N, C-alpha and C positions, 0 to 999 in steps of 0.2 A: 157321156158316150156320144161319139160323133154320129152323123147321119149314115156313115158308111158301115156302122155296126149296130143295126137295129136290134132291139131287145128280143131275145128268145128265151122264154122261161121253160122250166122242166115240164110243165103241163103241156105246152105246145109241142115240145119234142116228143113226148109220149104219144100225143094225139097223131102227129105226123107219121110216126113209125108204126102205129097201130094200123094205119091205112096201107103202109108199105109192106108189112110182114107177109101177106099172102102171095105177093108177086115179086118180092125183092130178089129172089134167086134168079129170076128170068129177066129182070130189067137192069137195075143198077148193079146187081151182083155180077152180071156179065161184063159190063163196062169196066168194072173195077178188078176184074180177074187178073190181069197182067201184074198190076201193082201188088196184089195179095200174094201171088206166087213168088214174086221177086223177094218180098220181105221174108216169107217163110223159108225160102231157100237159104237166106243168110242166117236165120235163126237156127236152122237145122245143123249148122256147123258148130253151134254152141252147146253147152251142157247145162244141166240144172233145171231150175224152175222158171216157167214162162207165164207171164200174165198177159192175156189179150184183153185190152180195154175196148169195149164196144164190139164184143164178139158177134153180135147180131144173130143171124140164123145159123151160125156155125160153119160157114162155107170153108173156112181155112182149117178147121179142126182135123179132118182126115189127112191133111198134108204134113202135119207136124211129125217129126221123127219120133219113133217109139221110145228113144232114150230120154226124151224130154217129159217133164211133168207139167201139164198145161192146166191153167185155171182161166176161166173166162168170166167177164162181167158185162152186163148190159142194163140199160135203164128200162128197156121194153120187155114186159113179160111175154108178149106175143112172139117176139123174135126169139126169146130164150126157149119157148116151147118148141119151136122149129129146130133149134140147136140141140136140145135134149133128144129129139127124135132121131137126129143124125148120129149122135153118140150111141144110142141104143141099137140102131139099125146096123151101124158099122162096127159095133163092139170096140169102141175106142177106150181101151183100158188106161191109157196114159192121161186121159182127161180127168183131173182130180176133182173138179167142181165147176158148176155154172151158176152164177149168183146174180140176182137182181140187185143192182147197186148203182149209186150215183158216182160217176167218175171224179167228181170234185170233192168227194168225201169217201175215199176208199177204206173199207173196213179191214185193212191188213196192217200188220206191224211194220215199222221201219225196216228197210233193207231185206224184205221178204223174198225178192225175186232176182234171178240172175239176168233175165231179159224181160223188158216191159215193152209191149208193142201196142200202138193205137193206129188202126187203119181206117181212114175216112171218118174220123171222129171229131177232130178239132174244129171243123166248120159246123158241127152239129150242136156241140155243147153250149150252154148259156154263158159260161165263164171259162174260156180256154186257158187263160193265165193261171187260174186256180187249179185246173186239171193238170197243167204242166208241173206245178209244184207237187202235186200228188204223185205223178209218175216218177219224179225225181226222188221223192221220199221213200217209196216202196222199192226202188231199185237198189241193189247192193253195190257197194264200192267196187269199181272195176267192171260192173255190169253195163248193159247197154239199154238205151231207150230208143226205139225206132218208131218214127212217124211216117205214115203214107197219107198224103193229104193234097187237097186242091189249094193252090195259092194263086191269088188273082193277079192279073196284069193291069198296069196303069194305062197302056196304050193299045191301039189296034182294034180290030173287030171284036176280039174276045173280051178285051177290057170294056168296050162299049156295052156289050150284052150283059156282062157281069154287073155293071153299075145299074142297068135297067132292072135286073132281077133282084138287086139288093133289098128294096122295100118289102119283098114278098118272102123274106126268110122264114117267118113263122108259118107260112102256108106250105112252102116246098120242103121245109124241114132242115135247111142248111143255109149257111152264109155264102152267097156267091162272091162277095168281096171279102177277102181274107188275106192280110199281108203276113209274110213269113216272120216279120219282127215280133208278132204277137206270141210266138212260141220260143223266142230266143231270150228268155228271161231268167233262166236258172243258173246260179253261180257255179254249181258243181257238175253241170253237164257240158262237156266239150263237144262241139260239133265236129265229127270226124269225117263225115261224107255227105255229099248232096248229089242226088241222081234224078234227073228228069225221067219220067216213065211214060210208057204208052197209055193212052193214045195221044200222040203229038204233044207230049209234054204237059198234058192237062193235069197230071198228078206228079208229085215230087216225093221222093224218099229222103228223109233226113235221119241220119244215124248219129246218135250221141253216145259218148262214153262217160260214165259217172266217175269223176275224179274229185273227191272231197278236197276243198281248199283251192280249187281252180277258179279263183275269183274273177279272172278276166274273161271267162267264157262268153258271157253275153255280147260284149263288145267285139271280141275276136270273131264270133260267129257272124255278127252283122257285117264286119269288114270283109269276111270271106264271101258272103252272099253278094255284097255290093261289087266285089271284084269279079265274081262269076257272071253277074248281069252285064257288066261293062265289057267283059271279054267274050261273052257268049259261050262260055265253056259248058260242057255237058257234065262230066263227072271228074272230080279231083278231090284228093284229101286236103284237109285244112293244114297249111304249112306250119311248121314249128316257128316260134318266135321267142325273142328274149323275155317278154313278160310271161310266156308259158313256162319257160325254163325256170324263172324265178318262182312261179306258182308251184312247180314240181318240187323245187328245193324246200319250199315252206311245208308242202305236204309230207315230205320225207321226215320232217321234224315234228309232225303232228301225231301225238299219241292216240287220239281218237280215231285217226285214219287206220293205224295199225291194229287197234282193237277191232274195228269193223271188218277189216280184211281177214283177221284171224277167225272171227265168228263165221264169215262166209266160207272160208276154207274148211272149217269144221263141219259145216252143213253139207258141203259138197262131198266130203269124204264119207259122211254118214249115209249118203244116198247110194254109194257104190256097193 
């Protein structure tokens, strides 16, 4: 692991968020509010089961549509206590459960959720690549994985300060230097949208669609982000390409894909 990625273990993350829990809603919770609202607005247009990884103190829970069944997980018991208080106080009947759980080893079956969202999580976890694999695993075919996260810059004043903060990751509880390439690793997740968020693009939303058999996804996503950086574009969908069309054709012939899709449709019909 390079010097840009100092080690953060599970113990240091728990310790950091034990300190943050009492004041989180009034500090970072306020800074992250715009990104959280944007992600939930997108999710509320969807149906089925939602998993929020890193639910924290539950700031997003009251905003989810009542037609959604929401499950939350977090590593911090102190944060989860705050979230459970919100659920009880606001009588959020669509919150199915809040569990203390490691995001890199989710205790859910494959393809359990229609939408998986991780907001302000990837810069916190010790092994973001492993977490991405878990988000992909528990997402149903045709479902979406949504990230809201800080991604570092290489240049400018912000890049300078991020590099200065990098050695203190275990103290502040997150990685100040974090490249988007670290989450573009899953073969079955197609990057469908990239959107810079307030404040001043400090955070970015990445929206993936799970398409089993989409083996060119990581490279296609990297090419898309590289194009966006060069052009300075704000929001745009990932364009279709010949390799993507070939991957789609392979998927149409994949029996495992159709079995997974059938199970997902059965689950959605049973919830109605």
